[in-house]
C-alpha positions in Angstrom: -19.4 -7.5 -8.8 -19.9 -6.1 -13.2 -20.3 -2.6 -11.9 -16.9 -2.2 -10.1 -14.2 -0.7 -11.8 -10.4 -1.5 -11.0 -7.8 1.4 -12.1 -4.6 2.3 -11.9 -4.1 6.0 -10.4 -3.1 9.5 -12.0 -1.3 11.6 -10.7 -4.4 13.5 -11.2 -6.0 11.2 -8.2 -4.2 12.5 -5.6 -6.4 14.7 -3.8 -9.4 12.6 -4.2 -7.2 9.5 -2.5 -5.6 11.5 0.3 -9.0 13.0 1.0 -10.7 9.2 0.7 -7.8 7.7 3.1 -8.4 10.1 5.9 -12.0 8.9 6.0 -11.5 4.9 5.0 -8.1 4.0 6.3 -6.9 3.2 9.5 -4.0 5.1 10.7 -1.5 7.5 9.4 1.7 7.0 7.3 4.6 9.4 6.8 4.1 9.0 2.9 0.4 10.0 2.7 0.9 13.0 1.7 0.8 14.6 -2.3 4.5 14.2 -2.3 4.4 11.0 -1.5 1.7 9.7 -3.5 3.3 11.9 -6.5 6.8 9.9 -5.8 5.2 6.2 -5.9 2.8 7.2 -8.9 6.3 8.5 -10.8 8.0 5.2 -9.3 5.3 2.8 -10.5 2.8 3.6 -12.3 0.8 0.8 -11.5 0.9 0.2 -8.0 -1.9 2.0 -6.9 -5.4 0.5 -7.7 -8.5 2.1 -7.0 -11.9 0.9 -6.9 -14.3 2.9 -8.6 -18.2 2.8 -8.6 -20.1 5.1 -11.0 -17.3 6.9 -11.0 -17.4 7.0 -7.0 -13.9 5.9 -5.2 -14.9 2.8 -3.2 -11.4 1.4 -2.3 -7.4 1.6 -2.6 -5.0 -0.7 -2.2 -0.9 -0.4 -3.2 0.2 -3.2 -4.5 4.5 -2.4 -4.9 6.5 -4.7 -6.0 10.6 -3.9 -5.6 11.2 -6.9 -7.9 12.2 -8.7 -4.4 8.9 -8.6 -2.6 5.6 -7.9 -3.1 3.8 -5.8 -0.6 0.2 -4.8 0.1 -0.2 -1.2 1.9 -3.8 0.5 2.1 -6.0 -1.5 1.9 -9.6 0.9 2.6 -12.5 0.6 1.5 -15.1 3.6 2.2 -17.7 2.3 5.8 -20.6 3.2 3.1 -19.1 0.3 0.7 -18.2 -2.5 3.2 -19.2 -6.4 3.2 -19.4 -5.6 -0.8 -16.9 -7.4 -2.0 -14.6 -4.2 -3.0 -11.4 -5.6 -0.6 -12.1 -9.0 -1.7 -11.6 -7.5 -5.9 -9.0 -5.0 -4.8 -6.4 -8.0 -3.5 -7.2 -10.6 -6.6 -6.4 -7.2 -8.4 -3.2 -7.0 -6.7 -2.3 -10.6 -7.2 -3.0 -10.9 -10.0 -0.6 -7.9 -10.9 1.9 -9.2 -8.4 1.8 -12.9 -10.5 2.6 -11.4 -13.9 5.7 -9.9 -12.2 7.1 -13.1 -10.9 6.4 -12.4 -7.4 6.2 -15.4 -5.3 4.6 -14.0 -1.8 2.6 -11.0 -0.6 3.1 -9.5 2.4 0.9 -7.4 4.5 1.1 -4.3 6.8 -2.2 -4.2 8.7 -2.5 -2.9 12.8 -2.7 -4.7 15.0 -5.5 -2.9 16.8 -7.5 -3.1 13.8 -9.6 -6.0 14.4 -11.8 -5.7 11.5 -8.7 -5.7 8.8 -7.6 -8.7 10.6 -10.6 -10.8 9.4 -10.7 -9.3 5.8 -7.2 -10.3 5.5 -7.6 -13.8 6.7 -10.7 -14.2 4.3 -8.1 -13.1 2.0 -6.0 -16.5 2.8 -3.0 -14.3 4.6 -2.1 -15.3 7.8 -0.3 -13.1 11.1 3.4 -14.4 11.4 4.0 -13.8 14.9 7.8 -14.1 15.2 8.1 -11.0 12.5 8.1 -7.4 13.6 8.3 -4.2 11.7 11.3 -2.0 12.5 11.3 2.0 11.5 13.9 4.8 11.1 11.8 7.9 9.8 14.5 9.3 6.9 
């Protein structure tokens, strides 16, 4: 993995990230637009981690911390680069960030229908808590 570079996203990366998510990520979020990503990067400039190989975006994860909870979102690896340790490297970088901020536990939002993602998260040491359900209200 020595040729994999993990870095924080910058405002200049927004369009590339949005294109990448359309191709590599499962599902969409109400925040999957230029304003949403810009707000994330302005609020927490180190939250969006990008994995690149040879200058090409191969994976992402949002490692958000609000002072209370560590949350992982948008773990995505390009289909042409899967099963090469990129998700593992991104999650390790996210965990390092969380640990340095004093985080105690990581919550990850994973689509119920994304079986491939279930295996990825389980391999990284996560487990599903069946007694919780997500409640949402668009603003």
